PyMOL Python script that loads the backbone (N, CA, C, O; Angstrom):
from pymol import cmd

cmd.read_pdbstr("""\
ATOM      1  N   ARG A   1       0.837  -1.185   0.000  1.00  0.00           N
ATOM      2  CA  ARG A   1       0.000   0.000   0.000  1.00  0.00           C
ATOM      3  C   ARG A   1       0.876   1.239   0.000  1.00  0.00           C
ATOM      4  O   ARG A   1       1.975   1.253   0.553  1.00  0.00           O
ATOM      5  N   LEU A   2       0.355   2.277  -0.636  1.00  0.00           N
ATOM      6  CA  LEU A   2       1.004   3.577  -0.595  1.00  0.00           C
ATOM      7  C   LEU A   2       0.113   4.465   0.260  1.00  0.00           C
ATOM      8  O   LEU A   2      -1.084   4.598   0.004  1.00  0.00           O
ATOM      9  N   LEU A   3       0.710   5.067   1.275  1.00  0.00           N
ATOM     10  CA  LEU A   3      -0.046   5.889   2.212  1.00  0.00           C
ATOM     11  C   LEU A   3       0.376   7.344   2.117  1.00  0.00           C
ATOM     12  O   LEU A   3       1.536   7.648   1.838  1.00  0.00           O
ATOM     13  N   ARG A   4      -0.566   8.236   2.351  1.00  0.00           N
ATOM     14  CA  ARG A   4      -0.281   9.661   2.506  1.00  0.00           C
ATOM     15  C   ARG A   4      -0.413   9.934   4.002  1.00  0.00           C
ATOM     16  O   ARG A   4      -1.445   9.639   4.604  1.00  0.00           O
ATOM     17  N   VAL A   5       0.633  10.495   4.595  1.00  0.00           N
ATOM     18  CA  VAL A   5       0.650  10.727   6.037  1.00  0.00           C
ATOM     19  C   VAL A   5       0.756  12.225   6.307  1.00  0.00           C
ATOM     20  O   VAL A   5       1.642  12.900   5.782  1.00  0.00           O
ATOM     21  N   ASP A   6      -0.150  12.732   7.125  1.00  0.00           N
ATOM     22  CA  ASP A   6      -0.092  14.118   7.563  1.00  0.00           C
ATOM     23  C   ASP A   6       0.972  14.207   8.645  1.00  0.00           C
ATOM     24  O   ASP A   6       0.879  13.526   9.666  1.00  0.00           O
ATOM     25  N   VAL A   7       1.967  15.029   8.434  1.00  0.00           N
ATOM     26  CA  VAL A   7       3.099  15.114   9.351  1.00  0.00           C
ATOM     27  C   VAL A   7       2.681  15.605  10.743  1.00  0.00           C
ATOM     28  O   VAL A   7       3.185  15.114  11.753  1.00  0.00           O
ATOM     29  N   GLU A   8       1.776  16.558  10.791  1.00  0.00           N
ATOM     30  CA  GLU A   8       1.387  17.120  12.086  1.00  0.00           C
ATOM     31  C   GLU A   8       0.502  16.174  12.897  1.00  0.00           C
ATOM     32  O   GLU A   8       0.727  15.995  14.094  1.00  0.00           O
ATOM     33  N   SER A   9      -0.489  15.576  12.269  1.00  0.00           N
ATOM     34  CA  SER A   9      -1.424  14.730  13.020  1.00  0.00           C
ATOM     35  C   SER A   9      -1.071  13.250  12.964  1.00  0.00           C
ATOM     36  O   SER A   9      -1.613  12.459  13.735  1.00  0.00           O
ATOM     37  N   ALA A  10      -0.180  12.868  12.072  1.00  0.00           N
ATOM     38  CA  ALA A  10       0.218  11.475  11.846  1.00  0.00           C
ATOM     39  C   ALA A  10      -0.938  10.625  11.338  1.00  0.00           C
ATOM     40  O   ALA A  10      -0.875   9.397  11.404  1.00  0.00           O
ATOM     41  N   SER A  11      -1.997  11.262  10.830  1.00  0.00           N
ATOM     42  CA  SER A  11      -3.108  10.496  10.265  1.00  0.00           C
ATOM     43  C   SER A  11      -2.698   9.957   8.896  1.00  0.00           C
ATOM     44  O   SER A  11      -1.996  10.619   8.131  1.00  0.00           O
ATOM     45  N   GLU A  12      -3.152   8.747   8.613  1.00  0.00           N
ATOM     46  CA  GLU A  12      -2.804   8.076   7.368  1.00  0.00           C
ATOM     47  C   GLU A  12      -4.012   7.982   6.444  1.00  0.00           C
ATOM     48  O   GLU A  12      -5.142   7.787   6.893  1.00  0.00           O
ATOM     49  N   GLN A  13      -3.753   8.122   5.146  1.00  0.00           N
ATOM     50  CA  GLN A  13      -4.785   7.932   4.134  1.00  0.00           C
ATOM     51  C   GLN A  13      -4.203   6.994   3.084  1.00  0.00           C
ATOM     52  O   GLN A  13      -3.122   7.252   2.556  1.00  0.00           O
ATOM     53  N   VAL A  14      -4.912   5.906   2.776  1.00  0.00           N
ATOM     54  CA  VAL A  14      -4.453   4.977   1.747  1.00  0.00           C
ATOM     55  C   VAL A  14      -4.664   5.636   0.394  1.00  0.00           C
ATOM     56  O   VAL A  14      -5.778   6.029   0.048  1.00  0.00           O
ATOM     57  N   VAL A  15      -3.583   5.753  -0.365  1.00  0.00           N
ATOM     58  CA  VAL A  15      -3.637   6.366  -1.693  1.00  0.00           C
ATOM     59  C   VAL A  15      -3.765   5.288  -2.757  1.00  0.00           C
ATOM     60  O   VAL A  15      -4.495   5.460  -3.733  1.00  0.00           O
ATOM     61  N   PHE A  16      -3.070   4.195  -2.576  1.00  0.00           N
ATOM     62  CA  PHE A  16      -3.002   3.155  -3.587  1.00  0.00           C
ATOM     63  C   PHE A  16      -2.780   1.813  -2.920  1.00  0.00           C
ATOM     64  O   PHE A  16      -1.959   1.699  -2.010  1.00  0.00           O
ATOM     65  N   THR A  17      -3.499   0.805  -3.359  1.00  0.00           N
ATOM     66  CA  THR A  17      -3.285  -0.561  -2.895  1.00  0.00           C
ATOM     67  C   THR A  17      -3.000  -1.420  -4.118  1.00  0.00           C
ATOM     68  O   THR A  17      -3.719  -1.354  -5.114  1.00  0.00           O
ATOM     69  N   VAL A  18      -1.961  -2.214  -4.039  1.00  0.00           N
ATOM     70  CA  VAL A  18      -1.594  -3.089  -5.147  1.00  0.00           C
ATOM     71  C   VAL A  18      -2.731  -4.083  -5.381  1.00  0.00           C
ATOM     72  O   VAL A  18      -3.223  -4.690  -4.430  1.00  0.00           O
ATOM     73  N   PRO A  19      -3.154  -4.258  -6.637  1.00  0.00           N
ATOM     74  CA  PRO A  19      -4.251  -5.195  -6.924  1.00  0.00           C
ATOM     75  C   PRO A  19      -3.917  -6.620  -6.493  1.00  0.00           C
ATOM     76  O   PRO A  19      -2.753  -7.019  -6.493  1.00  0.00           O
ATOM     77  N   ASP A  20      -4.944  -7.381  -6.126  1.00  0.00           N
ATOM     78  CA  ASP A  20      -4.751  -8.752  -5.654  1.00  0.00           C
ATOM     79  C   ASP A  20      -3.999  -9.631  -6.648  1.00  0.00           C
ATOM     80  O   ASP A  20      -3.177 -10.456  -6.251  1.00  0.00           O
ATOM     81  N   ASP A  21      -4.279  -9.456  -7.950  1.00  0.00           N
ATOM     82  CA  ASP A  21      -3.637 -10.317  -8.945  1.00  0.00           C
ATOM     83  C   ASP A  21      -2.155 -10.015  -9.128  1.00  0.00           C
ATOM     84  O   ASP A  21      -1.450 -10.785  -9.781  1.00  0.00           O
ATOM     85  N   THR A  22      -1.669  -8.915  -8.568  1.00  0.00           N
ATOM     86  CA  THR A  22      -0.238  -8.585  -8.644  1.00  0.00           C
ATOM     87  C   THR A  22       0.367  -8.403  -7.253  1.00  0.00           C
ATOM     88  O   THR A  22       1.477  -7.887  -7.127  1.00  0.00           O
ATOM     89  N   ALA A  23      -0.346  -8.818  -6.214  1.00  0.00           N
ATOM     90  CA  ALA A  23       0.085  -8.563  -4.835  1.00  0.00           C
ATOM     91  C   ALA A  23       1.456  -9.148  -4.508  1.00  0.00           C
ATOM     92  O   ALA A  23       2.184  -8.582  -3.692  1.00  0.00           O
ATOM     93  N   SER A  24       1.820 -10.263  -5.123  1.00  0.00           N
ATOM     94  CA  SER A  24       3.122 -10.860  -4.821  1.00  0.00           C
ATOM     95  C   SER A  24       4.203 -10.380  -5.779  1.00  0.00           C
ATOM     96  O   SER A  24       5.366 -10.757  -5.636  1.00  0.00           O
ATOM     97  N   ALA A  25       3.834  -9.553  -6.756  1.00  0.00           N
ATOM     98  CA  ALA A  25       4.797  -9.049  -7.735  1.00  0.00           C
ATOM     99  C   ALA A  25       5.571  -7.872  -7.153  1.00  0.00           C
ATOM    100  O   ALA A  25       5.040  -7.116  -6.339  1.00  0.00           O
ATOM    101  N   PRO A  26       6.825  -7.719  -7.569  1.00  0.00           N
ATOM    102  CA  PRO A  26       7.602  -6.585  -7.061  1.00  0.00           C
ATOM    103  C   PRO A  26       7.096  -5.254  -7.604  1.00  0.00           C
ATOM    104  O   PRO A  26       6.642  -5.167  -8.745  1.00  0.00           O
ATOM    105  N   VAL A  27       7.180  -4.228  -6.779  1.00  0.00           N
ATOM    106  CA  VAL A  27       6.871  -2.868  -7.220  1.00  0.00           C
ATOM    107  C   VAL A  27       8.171  -2.279  -7.745  1.00  0.00           C
ATOM    108  O   VAL A  27       9.184  -2.243  -7.047  1.00  0.00           O
ATOM    109  N   ARG A  28       8.121  -1.816  -8.992  1.00  0.00           N
ATOM    110  CA  ARG A  28       9.311  -1.272  -9.651  1.00  0.00           C
ATOM    111  C   ARG A  28       9.099   0.199  -9.955  1.00  0.00           C
ATOM    112  O   ARG A  28       9.023   0.593 -11.119  1.00  0.00           O
ATOM    113  N   GLY A  29       9.005   1.010  -8.915  1.00  0.00           N
ATOM    114  CA  GLY A  29       8.948   2.446  -9.065  1.00  0.00           C
ATOM    115  C   GLY A  29       7.553   3.035  -9.063  1.00  0.00           C
ATOM    116  O   GLY A  29       6.587   2.399  -9.484  1.00  0.00           O
ATOM    117  N   ILE A  30       7.470   4.273  -8.575  1.00  0.00           N
ATOM    118  CA  ILE A  30       6.228   5.038  -8.542  1.00  0.00           C
ATOM    119  C   ILE A  30       6.545   6.460  -8.985  1.00  0.00           C
ATOM    120  O   ILE A  30       7.550   7.040  -8.574  1.00  0.00           O
ATOM    121  N   ALA A  31       5.677   7.016  -9.828  1.00  0.00           N
ATOM    122  CA  ALA A  31       5.814   8.409 -10.263  1.00  0.00           C
ATOM    123  C   ALA A  31       4.477   9.101 -10.054  1.00  0.00           C
ATOM    124  O   ALA A  31       3.426   8.504 -10.285  1.00  0.00           O
ATOM    125  N   ALA A  32       4.508  10.358  -9.617  1.00  0.00           N
ATOM    126  CA  ALA A  32       3.287  11.138  -9.407  1.00  0.00           C
ATOM    127  C   ALA A  32       3.324  12.377 -10.280  1.00  0.00           C
ATOM    128  O   ALA A  32       4.354  13.043 -10.386  1.00  0.00           O
ATOM    129  N   SER A  33       2.180  12.685 -10.914  1.00  0.00           N
ATOM    130  CA  SER A  33       2.082  13.892 -11.727  1.00  0.00           C
ATOM    131  C   SER A  33       1.486  15.011 -10.885  1.00  0.00           C
ATOM    132  O   SER A  33       1.041  14.779  -9.761  1.00  0.00           O
ATOM    133  N   ALA A  34       1.477  16.217 -11.425  1.00  0.00           N
ATOM    134  CA  ALA A  34       0.937  17.382 -10.714  1.00  0.00           C
ATOM    135  C   ALA A  34      -0.549  17.233 -10.419  1.00  0.00           C
ATOM    136  O   ALA A  34      -1.049  17.837  -9.470  1.00  0.00           O
ATOM    137  N   ASP A  35      -1.271  16.431 -11.221  1.00  0.00           N
ATOM    138  CA  ASP A  35      -2.709  16.241 -10.980  1.00  0.00           C
ATOM    139  C   ASP A  35      -2.994  15.009 -10.114  1.00  0.00           C
ATOM    140  O   ASP A  35      -4.124  14.520 -10.087  1.00  0.00           O
ATOM    141  N   ASP A  36      -1.985  14.510  -9.414  1.00  0.00           N
ATOM    142  CA  ASP A  36      -2.092  13.364  -8.504  1.00  0.00           C
ATOM    143  C   ASP A  36      -2.355  12.034  -9.191  1.00  0.00           C
ATOM    144  O   ASP A  36      -2.819  11.090  -8.551  1.00  0.00           O
ATOM    145  N   THR A  37      -2.069  11.947 -10.476  1.00  0.00           N
ATOM    146  CA  THR A  37      -2.101  10.652 -11.148  1.00  0.00           C
ATOM    147  C   THR A  37      -0.826   9.918 -10.784  1.00  0.00           C
ATOM    148  O   THR A  37       0.256  10.505 -10.792  1.00  0.00           O
ATOM    149  N   LEU A  38      -0.946   8.633 -10.464  1.00  0.00           N
ATOM    150  CA  LEU A  38       0.218   7.821 -10.142  1.00  0.00           C
ATOM    151  C   LEU A  38       0.475   6.821 -11.252  1.00  0.00           C
ATOM    152  O   LEU A  38      -0.460   6.241 -11.803  1.00  0.00           O
ATOM    153  N   LEU A  39       1.726   6.621 -11.577  1.00  0.00           N
ATOM    154  CA  LEU A  39       2.152   5.518 -12.418  1.00  0.00           C
ATOM    155  C   LEU A  39       2.956   4.598 -11.516  1.00  0.00           C
ATOM    156  O   LEU A  39       3.886   5.037 -10.839  1.00  0.00           O
ATOM    157  N   VAL A  40       2.597   3.324 -11.509  1.00  0.00           N
ATOM    158  CA  VAL A  40       3.251   2.366 -10.628  1.00  0.00           C
ATOM    159  C   VAL A  40       3.730   1.188 -11.459  1.00  0.00           C
ATOM    160  O   VAL A  40       2.943   0.559 -12.167  1.00  0.00           O
ATOM    161  N   GLY A  41       5.015   0.890 -11.373  1.00  0.00           N
ATOM    162  CA  GLY A  41       5.555  -0.303 -12.013  1.00  0.00           C
ATOM    163  C   GLY A  41       5.291  -1.478 -11.083  1.00  0.00           C
ATOM    164  O   GLY A  41       5.855  -1.552  -9.992  1.00  0.00           O
ATOM    165  N   ILE A  42       4.435  -2.395 -11.516  1.00  0.00           N
ATOM    166  CA  ILE A  42       4.097  -3.572 -10.712  1.00  0.00           C
ATOM    167  C   ILE A  42       4.305  -4.809 -11.566  1.00  0.00           C
ATOM    168  O   ILE A  42       3.794  -4.899 -12.682  1.00  0.00           O
ATOM    169  N   GLY A  43       5.061  -5.762 -11.032  1.00  0.00           N
ATOM    170  CA  GLY A  43       5.288  -6.993 -11.781  1.00  0.00           C
ATOM    171  C   GLY A  43       5.941  -6.689 -13.105  1.00  0.00           C
ATOM    172  O   GLY A  43       7.054  -6.164 -13.148  1.00  0.00           O
ATOM    173  N   ASN A  44       5.253  -7.015 -14.196  1.00  0.00           N
ATOM    174  CA  ASN A  44       5.816  -6.836 -15.530  1.00  0.00           C
ATOM    175  C   ASN A  44       5.385  -5.563 -16.226  1.00  0.00           C
ATOM    176  O   ASN A  44       5.920  -5.247 -17.289  1.00  0.00           O
ATOM    177  N   GLY A  45       4.435  -4.815 -15.670  1.00  0.00           N
ATOM    178  CA  GLY A  45       3.893  -3.673 -16.394  1.00  0.00           C
ATOM    179  C   GLY A  45       3.828  -2.396 -15.587  1.00  0.00           C
ATOM    180  O   GLY A  45       4.264  -2.334 -14.437  1.00  0.00           O
ATOM    181  N   ILE A  46       3.270  -1.379 -16.222  1.00  0.00           N
ATOM    182  CA  ILE A  46       3.079  -0.082 -15.573  1.00  0.00           C
ATOM    183  C   ILE A  46       1.583   0.196 -15.548  1.00  0.00           C
ATOM    184  O   ILE A  46       0.890   0.051 -16.556  1.00  0.00           O
ATOM    185  N   TYR A  47       1.103   0.595 -14.387  1.00  0.00           N
ATOM    186  CA  TYR A  47      -0.316   0.822 -14.165  1.00  0.00           C
ATOM    187  C   TYR A  47      -0.559   2.272 -13.766  1.00  0.00           C
ATOM    188  O   TYR A  47       0.272   2.894 -13.105  1.00  0.00           O
ATOM    189  N   ARG A  48      -1.721   2.805 -14.180  1.00  0.00           N
ATOM    190  CA  ARG A  48      -2.117   4.177 -13.845  1.00  0.00           C
ATOM    191  C   ARG A  48      -3.190   4.121 -12.782  1.00  0.00           C
ATOM    192  O   ARG A  48      -4.105   3.300 -12.840  1.00  0.00           O
ATOM    193  N   TYR A  49      -3.064   5.014 -11.801  1.00  0.00           N
ATOM    194  CA  TYR A  49      -4.064   5.121 -10.755  1.00  0.00           C
ATOM    195  C   TYR A  49      -4.332   6.598 -10.512  1.00  0.00           C
ATOM    196  O   TYR A  49      -3.400   7.385 -10.346  1.00  0.00           O
ATOM    197  N   ALA A  50      -5.596   6.971 -10.492  1.00  0.00           N
ATOM    198  CA  ALA A  50      -5.989   8.355 -10.231  1.00  0.00           C
ATOM    199  C   ALA A  50      -7.109   8.361  -9.207  1.00  0.00           C
ATOM    200  O   ALA A  50      -7.787   7.351  -9.017  1.00  0.00           O
ATOM    201  N   ALA A  51      -7.305   9.476  -8.557  1.00  0.00           N
ATOM    202  CA  ALA A  51      -8.352   9.605  -7.552  1.00  0.00           C
ATOM    203  C   ALA A  51      -9.692   9.198  -8.150  1.00  0.00           C
ATOM    204  O   ALA A  51     -10.021   9.568  -9.276  1.00  0.00           O
ATOM    205  N   GLY A  52     -10.449   8.442  -7.390  1.00  0.00           N
ATOM    206  CA  GLY A  52     -11.762   8.006  -7.829  1.00  0.00           C
ATOM    207  C   GLY A  52     -11.766   6.667  -8.542  1.00  0.00           C
ATOM    208  O   GLY A  52     -12.828   6.074  -8.735  1.00  0.00           O
ATOM    209  N   MET A  53     -10.608   6.183  -8.935  1.00  0.00           N
ATOM    210  CA  MET A  53     -10.548   4.881  -9.596  1.00  0.00           C
ATOM    211  C   MET A  53     -10.611   3.783  -8.547  1.00  0.00           C
ATOM    212  O   MET A  53      -9.983   3.895  -7.494  1.00  0.00           O
ATOM    213  N   GLU A  54     -11.360   2.728  -8.825  1.00  0.00           N
ATOM    214  CA  GLU A  54     -11.436   1.609  -7.888  1.00  0.00           C
ATOM    215  C   GLU A  54     -10.219   0.713  -8.000  1.00  0.00           C
ATOM    216  O   GLU A  54      -9.791   0.120  -7.010  1.00  0.00           O
ATOM    217  N   ALA A  55      -9.662   0.609  -9.187  1.00  0.00           N
ATOM    218  CA  ALA A  55      -8.489  -0.241  -9.400  1.00  0.00           C
ATOM    219  C   ALA A  55      -7.603   0.408 -10.453  1.00  0.00           C
ATOM    220  O   ALA A  55      -8.097   1.116 -11.330  1.00  0.00           O
ATOM    221  N   PRO A  56      -6.306   0.174 -10.374  1.00  0.00           N
ATOM    222  CA  PRO A  56      -5.410   0.733 -11.373  1.00  0.00           C
ATOM    223  C   PRO A  56      -5.640   0.071 -12.727  1.00  0.00           C
ATOM    224  O   PRO A  56      -6.074  -1.079 -12.803  1.00  0.00           O
ATOM    225  N   GLU A  57      -5.342   0.815 -13.802  1.00  0.00           N
ATOM    226  CA  GLU A  57      -5.477   0.263 -15.145  1.00  0.00           C
ATOM    227  C   GLU A  57      -4.099   0.132 -15.781  1.00  0.00           C
ATOM    228  O   GLU A  57      -3.252   1.006 -15.601  1.00  0.00           O
ATOM    229  N   PRO A  58      -3.865  -0.948 -16.523  1.00  0.00           N
ATOM    230  CA  PRO A  58      -2.570  -1.089 -17.183  1.00  0.00           C
ATOM    231  C   PRO A  58      -2.437  -0.057 -18.304  1.00  0.00           C
ATOM    232  O   PRO A  58      -3.365   0.148 -19.086  1.00  0.00           O
ATOM    233  N   VAL A  59      -1.282   0.582 -18.370  1.00  0.00           N
ATOM    234  CA  VAL A  59      -1.034   1.552 -19.441  1.00  0.00           C
ATOM    235  C   VAL A  59       0.144   1.142 -20.320  1.00  0.00           C
ATOM    236  O   VAL A  59       0.300   1.653 -21.429  1.00  0.00           O
ATOM    237  N   SER A  60       0.964   0.231 -19.832  1.00  0.00           N
ATOM    238  CA  SER A  60       2.105  -0.214 -20.611  1.00  0.00           C
ATOM    239  C   SER A  60       2.513  -1.601 -20.138  1.00  0.00           C
ATOM    240  O   SER A  60       3.015  -1.768 -19.027  1.00  0.00           O
ATOM    241  N   LEU A  61       2.290  -2.594 -20.997  1.00  0.00           N
ATOM    242  CA  LEU A  61       2.647  -3.974 -20.676  1.00  0.00           C
ATOM    243  C   LEU A  61       3.660  -4.465 -21.694  1.00  0.00           C
ATOM    244  O   LEU A  61       3.621  -4.049 -22.852  1.00  0.00           O
ATOM    245  N   PRO A  62       4.578  -5.352 -21.279  1.00  0.00           N
ATOM    246  CA  PRO A  62       5.596  -5.834 -22.213  1.00  0.00           C
ATOM    247  C   PRO A  62       4.984  -6.687 -23.313  1.00  0.00           C
ATOM    248  O   PRO A  62       3.962  -7.345 -23.119  1.00  0.00           O
ATOM    249  N   GLU A  63       5.633  -6.660 -24.476  1.00  0.00           N
ATOM    250  CA  GLU A  63       5.208  -7.500 -25.584  1.00  0.00           C
ATOM    251  C   GLU A  63       5.683  -8.924 -25.324  1.00  0.00           C
ATOM    252  O   GLU A  63       6.831  -9.141 -24.938  1.00  0.00           O
ATOM    253  N   ALA A  64       4.806  -9.881 -25.534  1.00  0.00           N
ATOM    254  CA  ALA A  64       5.128 -11.286 -25.280  1.00  0.00           C
ATOM    255  C   ALA A  64       6.378 -11.705 -26.055  1.00  0.00           C
ATOM    256  O   ALA A  64       6.471 -11.504 -27.266  1.00  0.00           O
ATOM    257  N   GLY A  65       7.318 -12.279 -25.344  1.00  0.00           N
ATOM    258  CA  GLY A  65       8.530 -12.788 -25.968  1.00  0.00           C
ATOM    259  C   GLY A  65       9.582 -11.751 -26.316  1.00  0.00           C
ATOM    260  O   GLY A  65      10.671 -12.108 -26.766  1.00  0.00           O
ATOM    261  N   LYS A  66       9.276 -10.456 -26.116  1.00  0.00           N
ATOM    262  CA  LYS A  66      10.236  -9.418 -26.488  1.00  0.00           C
ATOM    263  C   LYS A  66      10.859  -8.718 -25.290  1.00  0.00           C
ATOM    264  O   LYS A  66      11.997  -8.256 -25.366  1.00  0.00           O
ATOM    265  N   GLU A  67      10.130  -8.636 -24.190  1.00  0.00           N
ATOM    266  CA  GLU A  67      10.623  -7.931 -23.005  1.00  0.00           C
ATOM    267  C   GLU A  67      10.266  -8.747 -21.769  1.00  0.00           C
ATOM    268  O   GLU A  67       9.262  -9.459 -21.754  1.00  0.00           O
ATOM    269  N   ALA A  68      11.087  -8.641 -20.741  1.00  0.00           N
ATOM    270  CA  ALA A  68      10.797  -9.344 -19.498  1.00  0.00           C
ATOM    271  C   ALA A  68       9.845  -8.536 -18.618  1.00  0.00           C
ATOM    272  O   ALA A  68       8.936  -9.095 -18.005  1.00  0.00           O
ATOM    273  N   TRP A  69      10.054  -7.221 -18.557  1.00  0.00           N
ATOM    274  CA  TRP A  69       9.222  -6.359 -17.708  1.00  0.00           C
ATOM    275  C   TRP A  69       9.434  -4.905 -18.081  1.00  0.00           C
ATOM    276  O   TRP A  69      10.349  -4.567 -18.832  1.00  0.00           O
ATOM    277  N   ARG A  70       8.571  -4.047 -17.543  1.00  0.00           N
ATOM    278  CA  ARG A  70       8.688  -2.594 -17.662  1.00  0.00           C
ATOM    279  C   ARG A  70       8.540  -2.021 -16.262  1.00  0.00           C
ATOM    280  O   ARG A  70       7.771  -2.546 -15.457  1.00  0.00           O
ATOM    281  N   GLY A  71       9.269  -0.946 -15.960  1.00  0.00           N
ATOM    282  CA  GLY A  71       9.164  -0.363 -14.638  1.00  0.00           C
ATOM    283  C   GLY A  71       9.850   0.987 -14.537  1.00  0.00           C
ATOM    284  O   GLY A  71      10.313   1.541 -15.534  1.00  0.00           O
ATOM    285  N   PHE A  72       9.909   1.502 -13.335  1.00  0.00           N
ATOM    286  CA  PHE A  72      10.537   2.779 -12.992  1.00  0.00           C
ATOM    287  C   PHE A  72      10.048   3.929 -13.879  1.00  0.00           C
ATOM    288  O   PHE A  72      10.853   4.606 -14.520  1.00  0.00           O
ATOM    289  N   PRO A  73       8.709   4.152 -13.914  1.00  0.00           N
ATOM    290  CA  PRO A  73       8.182   5.239 -14.732  1.00  0.00           C
ATOM    291  C   PRO A  73       8.580   6.600 -14.187  1.00  0.00           C
ATOM    292  O   PRO A  73       8.741   6.777 -12.980  1.00  0.00           O
ATOM    293  N   THR A  74       8.737   7.561 -15.091  1.00  0.00           N
ATOM    294  CA  THR A  74       9.043   8.944 -14.738  1.00  0.00           C
ATOM    295  C   THR A  74       8.253   9.855 -15.672  1.00  0.00           C
ATOM    296  O   THR A  74       8.364   9.745 -16.893  1.00  0.00           O
ATOM    297  N   PHE A  75       7.454  10.754 -15.098  1.00  0.00           N
ATOM    298  CA  PHE A  75       6.691  11.687 -15.918  1.00  0.00           C
ATOM    299  C   PHE A  75       7.615  12.692 -16.588  1.00  0.00           C
ATOM    300  O   PHE A  75       8.609  13.120 -16.002  1.00  0.00           O
ATOM    301  N   LEU A  76       7.285  13.063 -17.816  1.00  0.00           N
ATOM    302  CA  LEU A  76       7.968  14.148 -18.500  1.00  0.00           C
ATOM    303  C   LEU A  76       7.359  15.464 -18.012  1.00  0.00           C
ATOM    304  O   LEU A  76       6.297  15.445 -17.390  1.00  0.00           O
ATOM    305  N   PRO A  77       7.999  16.596 -18.273  1.00  0.00           N
ATOM    306  CA  PRO A  77       7.521  17.876 -17.741  1.00  0.00           C
ATOM    307  C   PRO A  77       6.065  18.221 -18.075  1.00  0.00           C
ATOM    308  O   PRO A  77       5.430  18.960 -17.322  1.00  0.00           O
ATOM    309  N   ASP A  78       5.522  17.705 -19.183  1.00  0.00           N
ATOM    310  CA  ASP A  78       4.132  18.023 -19.522  1.00  0.00           C
ATOM    311  C   ASP A  78       3.129  17.319 -18.614  1.00  0.00           C
ATOM    312  O   ASP A  78       1.946  17.661 -18.625  1.00  0.00           O
ATOM    313  N   GLY A  79       3.585  16.331 -17.820  1.00  0.00           N
ATOM    314  CA  GLY A  79       2.701  15.629 -16.881  1.00  0.00           C
ATOM    315  C   GLY A  79       1.769  14.629 -17.519  1.00  0.00           C
ATOM    316  O   GLY A  79       0.953  14.028 -16.820  1.00  0.00           O
ATOM    317  N   ARG A  80       1.858  14.426 -18.826  1.00  0.00           N
ATOM    318  CA  ARG A  80       0.980  13.492 -19.533  1.00  0.00           C
ATOM    319  C   ARG A  80       1.750  12.299 -20.084  1.00  0.00           C
ATOM    320  O   ARG A  80       1.250  11.174 -20.080  1.00  0.00           O
ATOM    321  N   ARG A  81       2.946  12.543 -20.550  1.00  0.00           N
ATOM    322  CA  ARG A  81       3.770  11.469 -21.126  1.00  0.00           C
ATOM    323  C   ARG A  81       4.803  11.028 -20.101  1.00  0.00           C
ATOM    324  O   ARG A  81       5.113  11.752 -19.156  1.00  0.00           O
ATOM    325  N   PHE A  82       5.327   9.826 -20.307  1.00  0.00           N
ATOM    326  CA  PHE A  82       6.302   9.302 -19.354  1.00  0.00           C
ATOM    327  C   PHE A  82       7.324   8.417 -20.044  1.00  0.00           C
ATOM    328  O   PHE A  82       7.113   7.936 -21.158  1.00  0.00           O
ATOM    329  N   LEU A  83       8.412   8.220 -19.368  1.00  0.00           N
ATOM    330  CA  LEU A  83       9.471   7.301 -19.787  1.00  0.00           C
ATOM    331  C   LEU A  83       9.500   6.150 -18.803  1.00  0.00           C
ATOM    332  O   LEU A  83       9.014   6.274 -17.679  1.00  0.00           O
ATOM    333  N   TYR A  84      10.071   5.023 -19.223  1.00  0.00           N
ATOM    334  CA  TYR A  84      10.224   3.882 -18.336  1.00  0.00           C
ATOM    335  C   TYR A  84      11.446   3.084 -18.752  1.00  0.00           C
ATOM    336  O   TYR A  84      11.992   3.279 -19.838  1.00  0.00           O
ATOM    337  N   VAL A  85      11.864   2.191 -17.882  1.00  0.00           N
ATOM    338  CA  VAL A  85      12.988   1.297 -18.181  1.00  0.00           C
ATOM    339  C   VAL A  85      12.411   0.046 -18.820  1.00  0.00           C
ATOM    340  O   VAL A  85      13.157  -0.869 -19.168  1.00  0.00           O
TER     341      VAL A  85
END
""", "prot")
cmd.dss("prot")
cmd.show_as("cartoon", "prot")
cmd.util.cbc("prot")
cmd.orient("prot")
């Protein structure tokens, strides 16, 4: 889980929970945009999560037989496009 913690009150708010089908997969980086959209490298792919979404959606998955995984997303300055490893 990714939590947002208020420094003064120490109250926690869950921002993101890894989906059950990828719960045992490694997390390979998290990037946040100015509009609070998160890109999370989980397992073999990169998933997008935004406020109000019930579950993250895949935005970049490896091509079968060509790549082992994708991860470590980083937003470009426009906040819409991103790079990954």
